[in-house]
The first five atom37 places (N, CA, C, CB, O) and aatype in JSON, in Angstrom:
{
  "aatype": [12, 15, 9, 10, 3, 2, 18, 13, 7, 9, 8, 6, 1, 0, 10, 1, 9, 1, 3, 8, 1, 15, 6, 9, 10, 0, 0, 2, 10, 0, 2, 0, 3, 16, 14, 7, 18, 5, 0, 1, 3, 9, 3, 13, 11, 11, 10, 10, 15, 6, 5, 15, 15, 7, 8, 5, 7, 12, 10, 0, 16, 8, 5, 1, 8, 9, 8, 14, 7, 8, 15, 14, 19, 0, 14, 5, 3, 19, 0, 13, 1, 9, 14, 6, 5, 14, 15, 10, 3, 7, 2, 16, 19, 2, 0, 6, 1, 6, 5, 19, 6, 13, 0, 15, 2, 16, 10, 5, 18, 5, 0, 15, 10, 6, 13, 19, 2, 15, 11, 9, 15, 7, 10, 10, 1, 0, 9, 11, 7, 5],
  "atom_mask": [
    [1, 1, 1, 1, 1],
    [1, 1, 1, 1, 1],
    [1, 1, 1, 1, 1],
    [1, 1, 1, 1, 1],
    [1, 1, 1, 1, 1],
    [1, 1, 1, 1, 1],
    [1, 1, 1, 1, 1],
    [1, 1, 1, 1, 1],
    [1, 1, 1, 0, 1],
    [1, 1, 1, 1, 1],
    [1, 1, 1, 1, 1],
    [1, 1, 1, 1, 1],
    [1, 1, 1, 1, 1],
    [1, 1, 1, 1, 1],
    [1, 1, 1, 1, 1],
    [1, 1, 1, 1, 1],
    [1, 1, 1, 1, 1],
    [1, 1, 1, 1, 1],
    [1, 1, 1, 1, 1],
    [1, 1, 1, 1, 1],
    [1, 1, 1, 1, 1],
    [1, 1, 1, 1, 1],
    [1, 1, 1, 1, 1],
    [1, 1, 1, 1, 1],
    [1, 1, 1, 1, 1],
    [1, 1, 1, 1, 1],
    [1, 1, 1, 1, 1],
    [1, 1, 1, 1, 1],
    [1, 1, 1, 1, 1],
    [1, 1, 1, 1, 1],
    [1, 1, 1, 1, 1],
    [1, 1, 1, 1, 1],
    [1, 1, 1, 1, 1],
    [1, 1, 1, 1, 1],
    [1, 1, 1, 1, 1],
    [1, 1, 1, 0, 1],
    [1, 1, 1, 1, 1],
    [1, 1, 1, 1, 1],
    [1, 1, 1, 1, 1],
    [1, 1, 1, 1, 1],
    [1, 1, 1, 1, 1],
    [1, 1, 1, 1, 1],
    [1, 1, 1, 1, 1],
    [1, 1, 1, 1, 1],
    [1, 1, 1, 1, 1],
    [1, 1, 1, 1, 1],
    [1, 1, 1, 1, 1],
    [1, 1, 1, 1, 1],
    [1, 1, 1, 1, 1],
    [1, 1, 1, 1, 1],
    [1, 1, 1, 1, 1],
    [1, 1, 1, 1, 1],
    [1, 1, 1, 1, 1],
    [1, 1, 1, 0, 1],
    [1, 1, 1, 1, 1],
    [1, 1, 1, 1, 1],
    [1, 1, 1, 0, 1],
    [1, 1, 1, 1, 1],
    [1, 1, 1, 1, 1],
    [1, 1, 1, 1, 1],
    [1, 1, 1, 1, 1],
    [1, 1, 1, 1, 1],
    [1, 1, 1, 1, 1],
    [1, 1, 1, 1, 1],
    [1, 1, 1, 1, 1],
    [1, 1, 1, 1, 1],
    [1, 1, 1, 1, 1],
    [1, 1, 1, 1, 1],
    [1, 1, 1, 0, 1],
    [1, 1, 1, 1, 1],
    [1, 1, 1, 1, 1],
    [1, 1, 1, 1, 1],
    [1, 1, 1, 1, 1],
    [1, 1, 1, 1, 1],
    [1, 1, 1, 1, 1],
    [1, 1, 1, 1, 1],
    [1, 1, 1, 1, 1],
    [1, 1, 1, 1, 1],
    [1, 1, 1, 1, 1],
    [1, 1, 1, 1, 1],
    [1, 1, 1, 1, 1],
    [1, 1, 1, 1, 1],
    [1, 1, 1, 1, 1],
    [1, 1, 1, 1, 1],
    [1, 1, 1, 1, 1],
    [1, 1, 1, 1, 1],
    [1, 1, 1, 1, 1],
    [1, 1, 1, 1, 1],
    [1, 1, 1, 1, 1],
    [1, 1, 1, 0, 1],
    [1, 1, 1, 1, 1],
    [1, 1, 1, 1, 1],
    [1, 1, 1, 1, 1],
    [1, 1, 1, 1, 1],
    [1, 1, 1, 1, 1],
    [1, 1, 1, 1, 1],
    [1, 1, 1, 1, 1],
    [1, 1, 1, 1, 1],
    [1, 1, 1, 1, 1],
    [1, 1, 1, 1, 1],
    [1, 1, 1, 1, 1],
    [1, 1, 1, 1, 1],
    [1, 1, 1, 1, 1],
    [1, 1, 1, 1, 1],
    [1, 1, 1, 1, 1],
    [1, 1, 1, 1, 1],
    [1, 1, 1, 1, 1],
    [1, 1, 1, 1, 1],
    [1, 1, 1, 1, 1],
    [1, 1, 1, 1, 1],
    [1, 1, 1, 1, 1],
    [1, 1, 1, 1, 1],
    [1, 1, 1, 1, 1],
    [1, 1, 1, 1, 1],
    [1, 1, 1, 1, 1],
    [1, 1, 1, 1, 1],
    [1, 1, 1, 1, 1],
    [1, 1, 1, 1, 1],
    [1, 1, 1, 1, 1],
    [1, 1, 1, 1, 1],
    [1, 1, 1, 1, 1],
    [1, 1, 1, 0, 1],
    [1, 1, 1, 1, 1],
    [1, 1, 1, 1, 1],
    [1, 1, 1, 1, 1],
    [1, 1, 1, 1, 1],
    [1, 1, 1, 1, 1],
    [1, 1, 1, 1, 1],
    [1, 1, 1, 0, 1],
    [1, 1, 1, 1, 1]
  ],
  "atom_positions": [
    [[3.99, -5.5, -25.13], [4.73, -5.95, -23.94], [6.04, -6.7, -25.11], [3.6, -7.23, -22.65], [5.94, -7.6, -25.95]],
    [[7.3, -5.78, -24.66], [8.7, -6.32, -25.2], [9.18, -7.28, -24.31], [9.81, -5.22, -25.35], [8.9, -7.42, -23.12]],
    [[10.03, -8.0, -25.1], [10.7, -8.96, -24.28], [11.55, -8.42, -23.1], [11.55, -9.75, -25.13], [11.67, -9.07, -22.06]],
    [[11.98, -7.53, -23.24], [12.76, -6.53, -22.26], [11.91, -6.66, -20.9], [12.79, -4.78, -22.87], [12.11, -7.44, -19.97]],
    [[10.85, -5.63, -21.06], [9.78, -5.47, -20.18], [9.64, -7.16, -19.76], [8.35, -4.65, -20.98], [10.23, -7.12, -18.69]],
    [[9.29, -8.4, -19.9], [9.31, -9.35, -19.26], [10.4, -9.53, -18.64], [9.02, -10.2, -19.83], [10.21, -9.98, -17.51]],
    [[11.95, -9.29, -19.04], [13.31, -9.63, -18.73], [13.55, -9.04, -17.53], [14.29, -9.23, -19.72], [14.17, -9.57, -16.61]],
    [[12.83, -7.39, -17.52], [13.46, -6.62, -16.24], [12.24, -6.31, -15.17], [14.23, -5.06, -16.75], [12.4, -5.75, -14.08]],
    [[10.85, -6.86, -15.79], [10.11, -7.31, -14.74], [9.64, -5.83, -14.16], [0.0, 0.0, 0.0], [9.84, -4.94, -15.0]],
    [[9.13, -5.42, -13.04], [8.54, -4.53, -12.66], [9.62, -3.14, -12.42], [7.81, -5.09, -11.53], [9.29, -1.96, -12.29]],
    [[10.69, -3.61, -12.42], [12.11, -2.52, -11.69], [12.28, -1.19, -13.05], [14.26, -3.82, -11.55], [12.91, -0.13, -13.04]],
    [[11.6, -1.7, -13.88], [12.25, 0.01, -14.92], [11.02, 0.53, -14.47], [12.53, 0.13, -17.17], [11.25, 1.7, -14.19]],
    [[9.53, 0.22, -14.19], [8.45, 1.14, -13.57], [8.64, 1.75, -12.37], [7.32, 0.51, -13.38], [8.31, 2.89, -12.07]],
    [[9.57, 0.38, -11.21], [9.69, 1.43, -10.14], [10.72, 2.17, -10.32], [9.77, 0.97, -8.86], [10.63, 3.26, -9.75]],
    [[11.55, 2.02, -10.81], [12.76, 2.97, -11.3], [12.0, 4.6, -11.4], [13.46, 2.35, -13.09], [12.17, 5.43, -10.51]],
    [[11.2, 4.85, -12.55], [10.94, 5.91, -13.33], [9.5, 6.4, -11.89], [10.45, 5.36, -15.36], [9.37, 7.62, -11.77]],
    [[8.89, 5.82, -11.27], [7.94, 6.08, -9.88], [8.83, 6.48, -8.87], [7.09, 4.72, -9.27], [8.63, 7.62, -8.45]],
    [[9.73, 5.88, -8.39], [10.81, 6.62, -7.01], [11.76, 7.53, -7.63], [11.9, 5.4, -6.05], [12.23, 8.34, -6.83]],
    [[12.23, 7.64, -8.96], [12.58, 8.86, -9.5], [11.74, 10.22, -9.23], [12.59, 8.61, -10.83], [12.07, 11.1, -8.42]],
    [[10.57, 10.23, -10.06], [9.56, 10.79, -9.82], [9.19, 11.03, -8.05], [8.64, 9.99, -10.63], [8.62, 12.07, -7.73]],
    [[9.51, 10.16, -7.14], [9.24, 10.3, -5.88], [9.89, 11.34, -4.98], [9.42, 9.2, -5.43], [9.55, 12.23, -4.2]],
    [[11.26, 10.68, -5.58], [12.56, 11.63, -5.06], [12.56, 13.09, -5.15], [13.79, 11.3, -5.82], [13.01, 13.81, -4.26]],
    [[11.97, 13.58, -6.43], [11.96, 15.12, -6.74], [10.78, 15.64, -5.93], [11.77, 15.5, -8.41], [10.95, 16.69, -5.3]],
    [[9.64, 15.06, -5.87], [8.6, 15.41, -4.69], [9.19, 15.53, -3.59], [7.56, 14.48, -4.42], [9.37, 16.66, -3.13]],
    [[9.68, 14.2, -2.8], [10.25, 14.78, -1.73], [11.25, 15.89, -1.44], [10.62, 13.99, -1.3], [11.29, 16.69, -0.51]],
    [[12.14, 15.7, -2.63], [13.4, 16.92, -2.49], [12.57, 18.52, -2.58], [14.75, 16.76, -4.12], [12.94, 19.6, -2.13]],
    [[11.44, 18.17, -3.29], [10.52, 19.74, -3.1], [9.95, 20.34, -1.68], [9.09, 19.6, -3.97], [9.8, 21.49, -1.28]],
    [[9.69, 19.06, -1.1], [9.09, 18.98, 0.29], [10.24, 19.55, 1.23], [8.65, 17.36, 0.72], [9.78, 20.44, 1.95]],
    [[11.45, 19.35, 1.42], [12.57, 19.06, 1.89], [13.18, 21.31, 1.9], [13.5, 17.51, 0.56], [13.48, 22.06, 2.83]],
    [[13.07, 21.56, 0.29], [13.24, 22.29, -0.01], [12.42, 23.46, 0.64], [13.28, 22.0, -1.0], [12.9, 24.48, 1.14]],
    [[10.82, 23.04, 0.53], [10.49, 24.46, 1.19], [9.37, 23.85, 2.52], [9.56, 25.78, -0.21], [8.16, 23.93, 2.77]],
    [[10.92, 23.08, 3.33], [10.41, 23.28, 4.71], [10.31, 24.59, 5.52], [11.12, 22.52, 5.44], [9.84, 24.44, 6.65]],
    [[10.62, 25.63, 5.23], [10.69, 27.03, 6.11], [9.63, 27.88, 5.14], [12.53, 27.87, 6.22], [9.71, 29.09, 5.31]],
    [[8.51, 27.36, 4.02], [8.04, 28.2, 3.36], [6.73, 27.97, 3.65], [8.43, 28.21, 2.12], [6.09, 26.92, 3.59]],
    [[6.16, 29.8, 4.2], [4.67, 29.79, 4.84], [3.73, 29.14, 4.1], [4.07, 31.13, 5.04], [3.59, 29.53, 2.94]],
    [[3.16, 28.39, 4.43], [1.76, 27.38, 3.53], [2.19, 26.82, 2.42], [0.0, 0.0, 0.0], [1.55, 26.99, 1.38]],
    [[3.25, 26.12, 2.43], [3.55, 25.33, 1.49], [3.04, 23.85, 2.03], [5.05, 25.51, 1.15], [3.21, 23.62, 3.22]],
    [[2.38, 22.75, 1.12], [1.67, 21.74, 1.94], [2.88, 20.49, 0.91], [-0.6, 21.69, 1.72], [3.39, 20.43, -0.21]],
    [[2.85, 19.68, 2.17], [3.74, 18.65, 1.92], [3.17, 17.85, 0.59], [3.86, 17.72, 3.24], [1.97, 17.97, 0.33]],
    [[3.89, 17.17, -0.13], [3.06, 16.14, -1.08], [3.99, 14.79, -0.94], [2.92, 16.73, -2.91], [5.07, 14.59, -0.39]],
    [[3.07, 13.92, -1.71], [3.75, 12.51, -1.7], [2.85, 11.75, -2.5], [3.96, 11.81, -0.2], [1.66, 12.08, -2.56]],
    [[3.42, 10.46, -3.29], [2.77, 9.32, -3.65], [2.23, 8.35, -3.03], [3.31, 8.84, -4.2], [2.54, 8.25, -1.85]],
    [[1.48, 7.57, -3.47], [1.39, 6.25, -2.73], [2.14, 5.21, -4.14], [-0.6, 5.81, -2.18], [1.68, 4.94, -5.25]],
    [[3.4, 4.84, -3.52], [4.11, 4.15, -4.71], [3.51, 2.63, -4.54], [5.97, 4.24, -4.6], [3.81, 1.89, -5.48]],
    [[3.02, 2.28, -3.93], [2.52, 0.6, -4.17], [1.43, 0.42, -5.26], [1.79, -0.09, -2.7], [1.24, -0.38, -6.17]],
    [[0.66, 1.72, -4.66], [-0.94, 1.92, -5.69], [-0.35, 2.17, -7.22], [-2.15, 3.69, -5.14], [-0.9, 1.56, -8.13]],
    [[0.8, 3.07, -7.52], [1.21, 3.05, -8.53], [1.75, 2.13, -9.52], [1.69, 3.61, -8.36], [1.52, 1.99, -10.72]],
    [[2.61, 1.47, -8.61], [3.08, 0.56, -9.17], [2.03, -0.68, -9.5], [4.15, 0.29, -8.41], [2.01, -1.2, -10.61]],
    [[1.34, -1.0, -8.63], [0.55, -2.08, -8.97], [-0.34, -1.78, -10.09], [-0.18, -2.52, -7.86], [-0.38, -2.69, -10.92]],
    [[-1.11, -0.69, -10.35], [-1.6, 0.11, -10.91], [-1.0, -0.12, -12.58], [-1.35, 1.35, -10.12], [-1.65, -0.42, -13.58]],
    [[0.09, 0.07, -12.49], [1.02, -0.06, -13.93], [1.21, -1.06, -14.24], [2.26, 0.39, -14.05], [1.4, -1.23, -15.45]],
    [[1.25, -2.31, -13.29], [1.63, -3.54, -13.93], [0.73, -3.94, -14.17], [2.3, -4.42, -13.44], [0.72, -4.6, -15.22]],
    [[-0.39, -3.84, -13.52], [-1.8, -4.54, -13.73], [-2.17, -4.29, -15.54], [-3.17, -3.63, -12.52], [-2.74, -5.09, -16.28]],
    [[-1.76, -3.26, -15.8], [-2.2, -2.33, -17.17], [-3.04, -1.5, -17.55], [0.0, 0.0, 0.0], [-3.51, -1.26, -18.66]],
    [[-3.36, -0.72, -15.7], [-4.2, 0.35, -15.76], [-3.55, 1.42, -16.27], [-4.74, 0.65, -14.59], [-2.35, 1.55, -16.0]],
    [[-4.16, 2.31, -17.04], [-3.11, 3.26, -17.9], [-3.85, 4.72, -17.55], [-3.04, 2.85, -19.87], [-3.74, 5.71, -18.29]],
    [[-4.69, 4.69, -16.22], [-5.43, 6.18, -15.78], [-6.22, 6.55, -16.93], [0.0, 0.0, 0.0], [-6.92, 5.82, -17.64]],
    [[-5.95, 8.18, -17.01], [-6.85, 9.02, -18.0], [-6.12, 8.65, -19.57], [-6.77, 10.94, -17.56], [-4.92, 8.57, -19.85]],
    [[-6.92, 8.53, -20.15], [-6.48, 8.47, -21.92], [-7.07, 9.4, -22.68], [-6.89, 7.14, -22.73], [-8.29, 9.51, -22.6]],
    [[-6.38, 10.19, -23.5], [-6.82, 10.63, -24.9], [-8.14, 9.75, -25.73], [-5.43, 10.5, -25.81], [-8.04, 8.56, -26.05]],
    [[-8.96, 10.32, -25.91], [-10.28, 9.24, -26.65], [-10.39, 10.52, -27.95], [-12.35, 8.9, -25.31], [-11.49, 10.47, -28.51]],
    [[-9.67, 11.38, -28.38], [-10.18, 11.88, -29.38], [-8.61, 12.89, -29.77], [-11.8, 12.66, -28.98], [-7.68, 13.07, -28.98]],
    [[-8.69, 13.31, -30.96], [-7.36, 13.72, -31.41], [-6.94, 15.08, -31.19], [-7.25, 13.5, -32.73], [-5.96, 15.71, -31.58]],
    [[-8.08, 15.43, -30.37], [-7.94, 16.94, -30.16], [-7.86, 17.2, -28.58], [-9.26, 17.76, -30.84], [-7.69, 18.31, -28.07]],
    [[-8.02, 15.93, -27.87], [-7.32, 15.92, -26.4], [-6.07, 16.48, -26.07], [-7.12, 14.66, -25.98], [-5.23, 16.45, -26.97]],
    [[-5.7, 17.05, -24.86], [-4.12, 17.18, -24.84], [-3.84, 15.59, -24.07], [-3.45, 18.81, -23.75], [-4.47, 14.96, -23.23]],
    [[-2.88, 15.39, -24.65], [-2.11, 14.23, -24.58], [-1.43, 14.05, -23.21], [-1.12, 14.25, -25.66], [-0.37, 14.67, -23.13]],
    [[-1.85, 13.22, -21.9], [-0.67, 12.98, -21.05], [0.88, 12.81, -21.23], [-0.94, 12.04, -20.57], [1.44, 11.97, -21.93]],
    [[1.45, 13.76, -20.48], [3.2, 13.6, -20.51], [3.74, 11.93, -20.57], [0.0, 0.0, 0.0], [2.96, 11.03, -20.9]],
    [[4.43, 11.81, -20.4], [5.8, 11.01, -20.24], [5.93, 10.96, -18.78], [7.18, 11.74, -20.96], [6.97, 10.42, -18.39]],
    [[5.17, 11.37, -17.91], [5.62, 11.33, -16.85], [5.2, 10.01, -15.84], [5.32, 12.56, -16.43], [4.0, 10.13, -15.59]],
    [[5.7, 8.95, -15.25], [5.12, 7.83, -14.9], [4.03, 8.54, -13.8], [6.24, 6.66, -14.36], [3.0, 7.92, -13.54]],
    [[4.25, 9.6, -13.28], [3.15, 9.87, -12.03], [1.89, 10.69, -12.72], [3.91, 10.92, -10.62], [2.31, 11.7, -13.27]],
    [[1.15, 10.6, -12.78], [-0.11, 11.71, -13.23], [-0.46, 12.11, -12.02], [-1.53, 11.14, -14.05], [-0.68, 11.53, -10.96]],
    [[-0.46, 13.88, -12.61], [-0.92, 14.84, -11.44], [-1.48, 14.49, -10.21], [-1.8, 15.64, -11.85], [-0.99, 14.55, -9.08]],
    [[-2.78, 14.04, -10.65], [-3.97, 13.48, -9.62], [-3.48, 12.41, -8.89], [-5.31, 12.95, -10.33], [-4.36, 11.99, -8.13]],
    [[-2.28, 11.72, -8.79], [-1.62, 11.06, -8.05], [-0.75, 11.16, -7.09], [-1.3, 10.64, -8.51], [-0.32, 10.25, -6.39]],
    [[-0.4, 12.78, -7.07], [0.31, 13.69, -6.13], [-0.89, 13.91, -4.95], [0.85, 15.24, -6.97], [-1.86, 14.68, -4.98]],
    [[-0.6, 13.25, -4.23], [-1.54, 13.9, -2.79], [-0.93, 14.66, -1.75], [-2.15, 12.76, -1.89], [0.26, 14.56, -1.42]],
    [[-1.8, 15.47, -1.21], [-1.26, 16.64, 0.21], [-1.09, 15.47, 1.28], [-2.73, 18.14, 0.92], [-1.98, 14.66, 1.53]],
    [[0.43, 15.52, 1.99], [0.19, 14.35, 3.13], [-0.5, 15.37, 4.32], [1.92, 13.42, 3.74], [-0.28, 16.57, 4.5]],
    [[-1.36, 14.5, 5.01], [-1.77, 14.99, 6.42], [-0.91, 15.2, 7.23], [-2.54, 14.25, 7.07], [-0.13, 14.34, 7.64]],
    [[-0.92, 16.77, 7.68], [0.19, 16.89, 8.92], [-0.11, 16.35, 10.26], [0.5, 18.33, 9.22], [-1.19, 16.36, 10.86]],
    [[1.2, 15.81, 10.69], [1.04, 15.21, 11.99], [0.99, 16.38, 12.95], [2.19, 14.19, 12.33], [0.05, 16.42, 13.75]],
    [[1.91, 17.34, 12.95], [1.55, 18.97, 14.0], [1.51, 19.81, 12.7], [3.11, 19.74, 15.45], [2.17, 19.65, 11.68]],
    [[0.6, 20.73, 12.98], [0.38, 21.97, 11.59], [0.93, 23.05, 12.79], [-1.79, 22.38, 10.69], [0.76, 23.24, 13.99]],
    [[1.87, 23.76, 11.41], [2.28, 24.93, 12.05], [1.79, 26.12, 11.98], [3.26, 25.11, 11.85], [1.1, 26.26, 10.97]],
    [[1.88, 27.16, 12.72], [0.77, 28.52, 12.47], [1.05, 29.06, 11.21], [0.9, 29.86, 13.6], [0.14, 29.72, 10.71]],
    [[2.32, 28.93, 10.42], [2.5, 29.43, 8.86], [1.56, 28.61, 8.17], [4.05, 29.22, 8.16], [0.94, 29.26, 7.32]],
    [[1.19, 27.26, 8.25], [0.37, 26.68, 7.13], [1.24, 25.68, 6.54], [0.0, 0.0, 0.0], [0.79, 24.82, 5.79]],
    [[2.53, 25.75, 6.86], [3.72, 24.56, 6.33], [3.2, 23.31, 7.31], [5.74, 25.09, 6.71], [3.11, 23.33, 8.54]],
    [[2.87, 22.1, 6.28], [2.64, 20.95, 6.61], [4.14, 19.92, 5.98], [1.09, 20.65, 5.98], [3.94, 18.92, 5.29]],
    [[5.27, 20.28, 6.3], [6.19, 19.87, 6.12], [6.89, 19.6, 7.04], [6.58, 20.35, 5.5], [7.46, 20.52, 7.62]],
    [[7.06, 18.34, 7.46], [8.0, 17.87, 8.76], [8.99, 17.38, 8.18], [7.47, 16.79, 9.8], [8.87, 16.39, 7.46]],
    [[10.2, 18.03, 8.4], [11.43, 17.86, 7.64], [12.3, 16.52, 8.02], [12.3, 19.13, 7.88], [13.13, 16.07, 7.23]],
    [[12.04, 15.97, 9.22], [12.68, 14.68, 9.72], [12.29, 13.74, 9.08], [12.49, 14.33, 10.99], [13.1, 12.99, 8.53]],
    [[10.75, 13.53, 8.97], [9.95, 12.61, 8.19], [10.31, 12.87, 6.79], [8.43, 12.78, 8.43], [10.81, 11.8, 6.44]],
    [[10.34, 13.45, 6.06], [10.87, 13.94, 4.79], [12.22, 13.3, 4.35], [11.03, 15.43, 4.88], [12.5, 12.58, 3.4]],
    [[12.94, 13.8, 5.35], [14.76, 13.31, 5.2], [14.56, 11.41, 5.49], [16.15, 14.35, 7.02], [15.39, 10.64, 4.99]],
    [[13.31, 10.85, 6.37], [13.47, 9.41, 6.32], [13.46, 8.87, 5.08], [12.55, 8.77, 7.02], [14.22, 8.06, 4.55]],
    [[11.72, 9.87, 4.38], [11.43, 9.02, 3.68], [12.2, 9.26, 2.3], [10.07, 8.96, 3.69], [12.1, 8.52, 1.33]],
    [[13.09, 10.55, 2.39], [13.96, 10.76, 1.16], [14.88, 9.48, 0.79], [14.91, 12.03, 1.43], [15.13, 9.04, -0.33]],
    [[15.41, 8.93, 2.31], [16.76, 8.06, 2.51], [16.24, 6.66, 2.19], [17.48, 8.14, 4.16], [17.07, 5.81, 1.86]],
    [[14.73, 6.28, 2.26], [14.29, 5.04, 2.04], [14.09, 4.97, 0.94], [13.37, 4.64, 2.63], [14.57, 4.02, 0.32]],
    [[13.34, 5.89, 0.33], [13.31, 5.98, -1.05], [14.13, 5.51, -1.94], [13.27, 6.95, -1.32], [13.93, 4.63, -2.77]],
    [[15.76, 6.59, -1.58], [17.06, 6.38, -2.38], [17.41, 5.04, -2.13], [18.28, 7.33, -2.0], [17.78, 4.4, -3.11]],
    [[17.36, 4.41, -0.93], [17.99, 3.01, -0.95], [17.31, 1.72, -1.83], [18.01, 2.59, 0.53], [17.78, 0.66, -2.26]],
    [[16.01, 2.33, -1.87], [14.66, 1.42, -2.7], [14.94, 1.41, -4.18], [12.96, 2.22, -2.54], [14.74, 0.45, -4.93]],
    [[15.59, 2.91, -4.62], [15.8, 3.07, -5.9], [17.0, 2.22, -6.16], [15.92, 4.48, -6.27], [16.83, 1.33, -6.99]],
    [[18.14, 2.32, -5.64], [19.18, 1.74, -5.12], [19.41, 0.36, -5.68], [19.04, 1.74, -3.77], [20.21, -0.18, -6.44]],
    [[18.37, 0.06, -4.98], [18.17, -1.77, -4.74], [17.43, -2.18, -6.21], [16.81, -2.32, -3.06], [17.56, -3.32, -6.68]],
    [[16.84, -1.39, -6.72], [15.98, -1.61, -7.91], [17.15, -1.51, -9.15], [14.64, -0.35, -8.01], [17.07, -2.2, -10.17]],
    [[18.05, -0.69, -8.93], [19.02, -0.25, -10.15], [20.0, -1.17, -9.84], [19.62, 1.36, -10.25], [20.82, -1.18, -10.77]],
    [[20.3, -1.94, -8.98], [21.26, -2.87, -8.57], [20.83, -4.18, -9.37], [21.29, -3.02, -6.94], [21.62, -4.93, -9.95]],
    [[19.47, -4.33, -9.31], [18.86, -5.99, -9.78], [19.02, -5.4, -11.5], [16.6, -6.59, -9.07], [19.68, -6.04, -12.32]],
    [[18.38, -4.24, -11.8], [18.37, -3.91, -13.35], [19.86, -4.32, -13.73], [18.0, -2.16, -13.75], [19.98, -5.1, -14.68]],
    [[20.77, -3.96, -13.2], [22.3, -3.68, -13.57], [22.93, -5.11, -13.56], [23.13, -2.61, -12.43], [23.9, -5.4, -14.26]],
    [[22.22, -6.08, -12.58], [23.0, -7.41, -12.67], [22.17, -8.0, -13.76], [23.07, -8.38, -11.23], [22.8, -8.8, -14.45]],
    [[20.91, -7.81, -14.1], [19.99, -8.4, -15.43], [20.87, -8.11, -16.53], [18.4, -7.62, -15.73], [21.31, -9.03, -17.21]],
    [[21.18, -6.84, -16.77], [22.18, -5.97, -18.03], [23.36, -7.24, -17.88], [22.99, -3.83, -17.48], [23.59, -8.05, -18.78]],
    [[23.81, -7.23, -16.98], [25.14, -7.83, -17.32], [25.08, -9.27, -17.29], [26.22, -7.39, -16.39], [25.84, -9.85, -18.07]],
    [[24.09, -10.19, -16.31], [24.0, -11.2, -17.24], [23.63, -11.51, -18.5], [0.0, 0.0, 0.0], [23.89, -12.62, -18.97]],
    [[22.83, -10.37, -19.32], [22.2, -10.16, -20.74], [23.81, -10.18, -21.44], [21.07, -8.45, -20.99], [24.2, -10.98, -22.29]],
    [[24.49, -9.26, -20.92], [25.88, -9.22, -21.83], [26.9, -10.3, -21.98], [26.71, -8.19, -21.38], [27.65, -10.45, -22.94]],
    [[26.81, -11.16, -20.72], [27.84, -12.43, -20.8], [27.14, -13.23, -21.66], [28.2, -13.28, -19.39], [27.72, -13.81, -22.58]],
    [[25.8, -13.36, -21.44], [25.34, -14.29, -22.46], [25.36, -13.91, -23.85], [24.09, -14.63, -22.2], [25.25, -14.95, -24.5]],
    [[25.46, -12.73, -24.73], [25.64, -12.17, -25.7], [27.13, -12.52, -26.52], [25.4, -10.9, -25.28], [27.31, -12.84, -27.69]],
    [[28.16, -12.31, -25.33], [29.26, -12.69, -25.18], [29.65, -14.13, -25.27], [29.52, -12.22, -24.2], [30.75, -14.35, -25.78]],
    [[28.91, -15.2, -24.85], [29.27, -16.4, -24.55], [29.85, -16.73, -23.72], [0.0, 0.0, 0.0], [30.66, -17.63, -23.91]],
    [[29.72, -16.17, -22.45], [30.65, -16.47, -21.5], [30.19, -17.3, -20.34], [31.18, -15.3, -21.06], [30.97, -17.61, -19.45]]
  ]
}
């Protein structure tokens, strides 16, 4: 763990997970009218606590294993959302819920980004001696 990891705390990891969640929620919204599309989401709190505790998920234990990508969210962490009211065409996207989740995720992303920005500004002031 580097000094910067300690300085920024969990916000760097939170930003990566929230960014990935935004992509998942945007895909849900884009496929709201696609027959058979299954809405997906991640458990943000679970993923953040796993990453904060040092749990790395699946690791390559042999040189010939396929190494996981650099995504903060492993494919097995993305789950299908249980539909509140299933449609006849098999689509499980509730557009209103997805919009609320997307807006909430965006606000929380911006809050973490503001925190990181204020930390960087403080670091720059300390370097400049202000």
